[in-house]
C-alpha positions, 0 to 999 in steps of 0.5 A: 127246930128253933132258929136264931133271930137278930136285927138284919136277919131278913136282909142277911138271908138275901145277901148271898143271892144278891151278891153278883158273879165276878170273873177271876183274873189271874195275876201270873207274877204272884203265882209260883211253881207248877203253872198247871196246878189247880191250887188257888189263892184268891185276893178279894172279899170272900163273899164275892170270891165264893160266888165267883168260884161257885160255878167251878167248884159247887159240890166238889170240896171235901173239907172246909176250914175257916177261922173267921173274926171272933167278934171279941171287941178287939182288932186284929192288927199286924203291927199295932197300927195297920188294920187287918180285920175290924173285929169290933162288930156288933153281934147282929152285924157279925151274924149278918156277915156269917150267915150268907158266907155259911150258905155259900160254903154249904154249896161247895161241899160234896156229900162226904164233906165236912166243915170246921169252924174255929171260934171262941166263947163270945160267939160260939153258941150263937154260931152253933145255932146258926150252923144248925139252921144252915147245915142241919142240926142232925149234921152236927158232929162235934165241938172240939176244944183246942188248948190254945195256950198253957200259961195262966192269965192271973190278971184275968177278971174272971177266968183265964181263957185258955181254949177255943172251940172248933165246930164240926159239921158234916154235909151228910152225917149218916155217911161221913166218918173221920179218919182214924188218928195214927197210933203213937209208938207209946200206944204200940208199946202197950202190946207185948208177947210174953208167951211167944204167941205166933199171932204176934204182940197183944194186950189183955183186957178183963174177962168180966163185964159190968152188966151181969148175966146169970148164965155167965156167973160160974167159977173158972179154974186157973192152970195152977188150980185156983178157983176164981169167980167174977167180981161181985155184981158182975159176970164173965163176958161169955158162957162157960162153953165159950170160955172153954173154947177161948182157953183152948184157942190160947185167948185167955191169959192167966199170968206167967205163973198161971194163977192170976184172974183171967184176961182176954188177949187182944192182938194188935193185928186185930184192933183198929190201926188207929184211934177214934179222935176225942174232942179235947185237943191238947197243945202238946198234940196240935200246937198252940198260939205261941207255936203258930206265931213263931211259924208265921214270923219266919215268913214276915217278921215285920207284920206278925199275925196276933191269932194265927193257927199252928200247922199241927192243928190244921194237920189234925183237921185235914188228916181226919177229914181228907185223903190225898188229892182231896180239895180243901177250901179256906175262905178266911185264909189269914196268914196262909196256914191252911194252904201251906198245910194242905200243900204239904199233905198233897191236898188241892186247895183254894184260899181266899183272903181279902187284905193285902197280906194275901200278897205280903204273907200268903204268897211268900209262905207258899213260895217257901213251901214249894221250895221245901221249907222245913218249918211247921209239920214239914219234918214230921211228914217228910216234906221235900217241896214241889208243886205250885199255886196260882194267884187270882184277883176278882174282876168285873161282874159277869152280867149287868142289871139286865142279865147281859154280859158286862161290856167291860169283860174282855175276850181273854177274861170271858174265855178263861171263865168259860174254859174253867167252868167247862174243864175245871182246869186253869186256862193257859192263854195262847200267845196268839188270840184265837176263837179256839180255846183248846181241847180237854178230855177229847172235847174242843171249845171255841168262843165267838165274842167281841174282842176276837173278831171285833164285829157285831154283824151276823157274819162278823164275830158273835153269831155262828154261821158257816163263815164264822165256823170256818174261822173256828176250824181254821183257828183249830188248824182243821185238827180232828175232834170228837166233839166241838162246843161253841159259845156265841150269841146265836146260831144260824146253822141248823141243829141237824147239821150241827149234830152231823158235825158233832158240834154243840152250840151254847148261847151267851149269856144264857148258857154261861155257867154262873147262876 
């Protein structure tokens, strides 16, 4: 398969591996609603944020949507002065920015996942080749064309640019299938029941086929006595014997007076309860740029994004690619549209945004969503509010250059990282610091680390001994457990005794999941 080459490619291929793992530090005052939610907004560089999230969510995401900078030679601004993204990247620099992010995003996808990428003509075809390499050309699903505006730009030098592309790839195209689009009321109106058939409403199709078969060319006698042959160059859809059976089953319609050409009756109850999606998405179905700007303006009138996406567009993608409670990831969150739509649709979500608009745009928008705001898709899906989200920023690097735990990492942050890694649930910090982190699914967790017992001696704080084990059990108030997982620098208790106590020891830093 041909590959794309550019200046800096070799270094870009190493970027994801060289990116350090950082801790995620919650900012409780910026979260809102249900504090036990798994919904996350992460503020920080999305490459580092993706690396920080990977230990928790590798292979768990059902749908990824990203809307990266388009490299159009313009700049994304909020008010004409304040820079959000530098979109004036050289072509090679843009590809070097995208390549490691795509590599990391692939690691988040489960086997039945898909990724959708918005892009315009400037980089679409280069991005297609890059995605073929990362995700596999055989996993390319479609290039959907979105009508982003309806007005004609008569001042354009060549063509009025009225569309964007949305590239869709599956993790495994052999097993991935999109959900069907819901039938509209207009489409259902095409089904009627003029003969009061007990099987319900139906629509009719011609009984002849394009590719003729000699044994299917014969005359048919209508109920009114009229002889009808298939059109020239065609044949009936089945043999004469089978056609006679269809007539007896009341499957053939000759018109109300019984003298029309035969048509095959297809009942609504027998057809797919939805439509296979097509690759052209019109603005009257999924919205356009103007609609998107009006949606964003409700949450921040002073700083309106120039290129947001409408909620109806994201709703179309999530409808095709996910089910309720699936996990959605957007690492270029922008004004928060993906998170807002996922929240309303009952999907779990992770949104990453590097700029301050993670606070100025995403937080107020999602607070309004939790409160039941009625913009965007809310009325169409009967959104009534509820749920919540948690807000995080990137903290220190977990490991130093020698592979040891960074001495600047606090007990609270490391315990949150270990808890999240083990349980995939948010860590609710106890008011009183304790070696005991909590119990999840009948497994209890404890951590021996500087900052909790503040002593590096063997019997002091970081090594599992009979003394420190008693401290842990005291912190647990000696409640019974099915299994106890203890993290520490080393263990001085024999494996035989640990097994008899249903204790699993994990050594720091080697067993901390981050590589």
